[in-house]
C-alpha positions in Angstrom: -0.1 -0.1 -0.3 1.0 3.5 -0.9 0.4 6.7 0.5 1.9 10.4 -0.3 0.0 13.3 -1.9 1.9 14.8 -5.1 -0.3 16.9 -6.6 -2.9 20.0 -5.1 -5.9 17.7 -6.1 -4.7 15.0 -4.0 -3.5 17.4 -1.0 -7.1 19.2 -0.5 -9.8 15.9 -1.3 -6.5 13.8 1.2 -7.1 16.7 3.9 -10.8 17.3 3.5 -12.3 13.6 3.5 -9.6 11.9 6.1 -12.2 13.3 8.3 -14.6 10.5 8.7 -17.2 12.8 9.5 -16.6 14.9 6.1 -16.1 11.3 4.6 -19.6 9.7 6.1 -21.3 13.1 4.5 -19.7 12.5 0.8 -20.6 8.9 1.2 -24.1 8.9 2.2 -24.8 11.1 -0.7 -22.9 8.9 -3.4 -24.5 5.6 -2.0 -27.9 4.1 -3.2 -30.2 4.6 0.0 -30.8 0.9 0.9 -26.5 0.7 1.3 -26.6 4.0 3.4 -29.4 2.5 5.8 -27.3 -0.5 6.3 -24.2 1.3 7.9 -23.6 2.6 11.2 -22.4 6.3 10.1 -20.8 7.0 13.9 -18.6 4.0 13.4 -17.1 5.2 10.2 -13.0 5.3 10.3 -10.1 6.0 7.6 -8.3 3.0 7.2 -3.7 4.2 6.6 -2.5 3.5 3.2 -4.0 2.8 -0.3 -3.2 0.9 -3.6 -2.4 3.9 -6.2 1.2 3.6 -7.1 2.8 6.5 -6.6 3.2 6.9 -10.6 -0.9 7.3 -10.5 -0.9 9.7 -8.2 -1.0 13.0 -10.0 -4.4 11.1 -11.6 -5.9 10.0 -8.2 -6.2 10.1 -4.9 -7.4 6.7 -3.0 -8.8 6.5 0.7 -10.1 3.7 2.6 -12.8 3.3 5.2 -14.1 0.8 7.6 -17.8 0.7 9.5 -19.8 -1.1 11.2 -23.1 -2.1 9.6 -26.6 -2.2 11.5 -27.6 -4.6 14.2 -24.2 -6.5 14.2 -20.6 -6.7 14.7 -20.2 -7.1 10.9 -18.4 -4.4 8.8 -18.1 -2.9 5.4 -15.3 -1.8 3.9 -15.9 1.5 1.3 -12.7 2.0 -1.5 -13.0 5.7 -2.2 -11.0 6.4 -5.6 -11.1 9.9 -7.1 -10.4 10.6 -10.8 -8.3 14.2 -11.1 -7.9 14.2 -14.5 -10.6 15.6 -17.3 -9.9 12.1 -19.4 -11.2 8.8 -18.2 -9.8 5.3 -18.0 -11.4 3.0 -20.4 -10.3 0.1 -18.3 -10.7 1.4 -14.5 -13.4 -1.3 -13.9 -10.1 -3.6 -14.5 -7.8 -1.2 -12.8 -10.9 -1.1 -9.3 -10.9 -5.3 -9.9 -7.2 -5.4 -8.9 -7.2 -2.7 -5.9 -10.6 -5.3 -4.6 -8.2 -8.1 -4.9 -5.1 -6.8 -3.0 -7.3 -5.0 -0.4 -8.6 -9.2 -0.2 -5.2 -10.5 -0.4 -4.0 -7.8 2.4 -6.8 -9.0 4.8 -5.9 -12.5 4.3 -2.3 -11.8 5.0 -3.1 -9.7 8.2 -5.5 -12.1 9.7 -2.2 -15.1 9.2 -0.2 -12.9 10.9 -2.6 -11.8 13.7 -1.7 -14.4 16.7 -4.7 -16.5 18.1 -6.8 -15.2 15.3 -8.5 -18.1 12.7 -8.4 -17.8 8.9 -11.3 -16.4 7.7 -13.6 -18.9 5.5 -15.0 -15.7 3.5 -14.2 -12.3 2.6 -15.7 -8.8 4.0 -17.5 -6.6 1.4 -15.7 -3.9 -0.1 -17.5 -1.5 -1.8 -15.7 0.3 -4.9 -16.2 3.9 -5.4 -14.5 6.1 -8.3 -15.6 10.0 -8.0 -14.8 11.2 -11.4 -14.2 15.2 -11.2 -13.9 16.2 -14.2 -12.1 19.4 -13.6 -12.8 20.7 -17.1 -16.1 19.5 -17.6 -15.7 16.5 -19.3 -18.4 14.0 -18.4 -17.4 9.8 -18.1 -18.1 7.8 -21.2 -16.3 4.5 -19.9 -17.5 1.0 -18.9 -18.5 0.6 -14.8 -18.2 -2.5 -15.4 -15.7 -5.2 -16.1 -17.6 -7.4 -18.1 -18.0 -4.7 -20.9 -14.5 -4.4 -21.3 -15.0 -8.1 -22.6 -14.7 -8.1 -26.4 -17.8 -10.7 -27.3 -18.4 -8.6 -31.0 -17.7 -11.4 -33.2 -19.4 -13.6 -31.2 -23.3 -14.9 -32.6 -25.9 -13.9 -29.8 -26.5 -17.4 -28.9 -23.0 -18.0 -27.6 -22.6 -14.4 -25.9 -25.8 -15.5 -23.9 -24.2 -18.9 -22.8 -20.5 -17.1 -22.1 -22.5 -14.1 -20.3 -23.0 -16.3 -16.5 -19.7 -17.3 -16.5 -17.6 -13.9 -16.9 -16.3 -11.9 -14.2 -19.0 -8.9 -13.4 -17.0 -6.8 -10.9 -19.0 -3.7 -11.1 -18.0 -0.2 -9.4 -20.0 2.7 -8.1 -19.6 6.2 -10.0 -20.3 9.4 -9.0 -19.7 11.9 -12.2 -19.3 15.1 -10.6 -18.7 16.6 -14.0 -22.1 15.5 -14.8 -24.1 17.2 -12.1 -25.4 20.8 -12.1 -23.4 23.4 -9.8 -26.8 24.3 -8.1 -27.2 20.6 -7.5 -23.6 20.7 -5.7 -24.7 24.1 -4.0 -27.7 22.1 -2.2 -26.1 18.9 -1.2 -27.1 18.1 2.6 -23.1 17.8 3.5 -20.8 20.7 5.3 -19.8 23.7 4.5 -16.0 22.3 3.7 -17.2 18.9 1.3 -19.7 21.3 -0.5 -17.1 23.7 -1.0 -14.3 20.6 -2.0 -16.7 19.9 -5.2 -17.0 23.1 -6.1 -13.8 24.4 -6.3 -12.8 21.3 -7.5 -15.4 21.6 -10.2 -14.8 25.1 -11.0 -11.5 26.7 -10.2 -9.0 24.5 -12.8 -7.2 27.3 -15.4 -10.1 29.1 -14.4 -9.1 33.0 -15.1 -12.2 34.3 -13.6 -12.1 32.8 -10.2 -13.0 36.1 -8.4 -16.1 36.2 -10.3 -17.6 32.6 -10.2 -16.1 32.1 -6.9 -18.3 35.1 -5.2 -21.5 32.9 -5.4 -20.0 30.5 -2.6 -18.2 33.2 -0.8 -20.1 32.4 2.8 -18.7 29.0 2.8 -15.1 30.5 3.3 -16.0 32.2 6.3 -16.3 29.4 9.0 -13.4 27.0 7.3 -10.5 27.0 10.3 -7.2 28.5 9.3 -5.8 25.3 8.1 -8.6 24.9 5.8 -8.5 28.4 4.4 -5.0 28.1 3.5 -5.6 24.9 2.1 -8.2 26.2 0.0 -6.0 29.3 -1.3 -3.1 27.3 -2.1 -5.4 25.0 -4.4 -7.1 27.9 -6.0 -3.7 29.6 -6.9 -2.2 26.2 -8.0 -4.9 25.2 -10.4 -6.6 28.2 -11.5 -5.6 31.1 -13.6 -6.4 34.0 -11.7 -3.9 35.8 -10.1 -3.6 36.3 -6.3 -3.8 40.4 -7.1 -7.4 39.7 -8.9 -8.4 37.6 -6.1 -8.0 40.3 -3.4 -11.1 42.3 -3.4 -13.0 39.0 -3.2 -10.8 38.0 -0.4 -10.6 41.0 1.1 -14.6 40.7 1.6 -14.5 37.1 3.2 -12.8 38.6 6.1 -8.9 39.4 7.3 -8.4 35.7 7.7 -9.0 34.8 4.3 -6.9 38.1 3.3 -4.1 36.8 5.6 -4.8 32.8 4.0 -4.3 34.1 0.7 -1.1 36.0 1.1 0.2 33.1 3.0 -0.2 31.0 -0.1 0.9 33.2 -2.6 4.3 33.7 -0.7 4.6 30.0 -0.1 4.1 29.3 -3.7 6.5 31.8 -4.6 9.2 30.3 -2.1 8.4 26.5 -3.9 8.9 28.1 -7.3 12.3 29.4 -6.3 13.3 26.2 -4.8 12.4 24.2 -7.9 14.6 26.7 -10.0 17.5 26.7 -8.1 17.1 22.6 -8.0 17.1 22.6 -11.9 19.8 25.4 -12.2 22.0 22.7 -9.8 21.2 19.9 -12.1 22.1 21.5 -15.2 25.2 22.8 -14.1 26.3 19.4 -13.1 25.2 18.3 -16.2 27.8 20.7 -18.2 30.2 20.0 -15.4 30.4 16.6 -16.5 30.8 17.6 -20.2 33.8 19.4 -19.2 35.0 17.2 -16.7 35.1 14.0 -19.3 35.3 15.8 -22.1 32.1 13.2 -23.9 28.2 13.8 -23.5 26.4 12.4 -20.6 25.0 9.1 -21.2 21.5 9.4 -21.4 21.0 6.6 -18.0 23.2 9.2 -16.4 21.1 11.9 -17.4 18.2 10.0 -15.8 19.9 9.2 -12.8 21.2 12.9 -12.0 17.4 14.5 -13.5 16.0 12.1 -10.7 17.8 12.8 -7.6 17.1 14.5 -4.5 18.8 18.3 -4.6 21.3 16.7 -1.5 22.6 14.1 -4.0 23.0 16.8 -6.7 24.7 18.7 -4.6 27.4 15.8 -3.6 28.3 15.4 -6.9 29.1 19.1 -7.8 31.5 19.1 -4.6 32.6 15.2 -6.0 32.5 16.1 -9.8 36.6 16.3 -9.6 38.0 13.8 -7.5 35.8 10.7 -9.5 37.9 9.1 -12.7 34.3 8.7 -14.3 31.2 9.6 -14.4 29.8 5.8 -13.1 32.4 6.4 -10.4 31.1 10.0 -9.1 27.2 8.6 -9.3 28.2 5.4 -7.5 28.8 7.9 -3.9 
């Protein structure tokens, strides 16, 4: 299992929906009423970790929850995968089936390792949910069932009908935020912070006029905690195309704490950009020095190693460049 946010979408969703009360409100809106009524929402808890690889963190946020069912001690697991990209994932049903299998395998492994625990003969309920935010308004069009990905087009109708009962039919629940009217999002029975999360995810991406489009929702910012306020301001500045200067009048109307959060987020964004720029300059300097030192182009694999290295390692190589007899020797330091 992996963890660790890598992009502003992941950071904000993880911050807000890691709180059980917020997650419960969102899940109750997504799930069918008959499922909502089976779950004791007061017992909902976040399970640490996730199944999305680090390479896919720019596209997905995943959160796993556990809750008891009403009227007993049985538990249900709710797996929430938030898709941040405009495009869908044609094979999402297969991906979710793989994550479900990983979960059940880990469940069995944990039971086997637990002292005094009897190995279960059945698997716990696991409900997979995909939330497609569609930041540019693109709606989801890909299959939600694994069976719909299996190619039976060339088979006669009779053969398809006979095969159908024996094909894997894993299915996930889809919440397509891009298909929900913005006013409907605003009316949802969820805490203000969750409502605002979905609204900004829907309208902030590459938006040049957030100082206008957010005016309808400015009251939602007023009751945010200082930490959440800073997180939202940072998100808006990172994913939107509206400058901090343009946002200042609106933020000033929200209140002094919002103005302070905007200024702090802007300063942090500048500092982050400067830090990244300095790190990139050090990499470029090292590559140029290697060419001068060894009188030959730097091999592609060495370039890849240098570009993926930490800033501390790059600085160490810069200090040791004239002590090494070859590029390989230097990079082995």
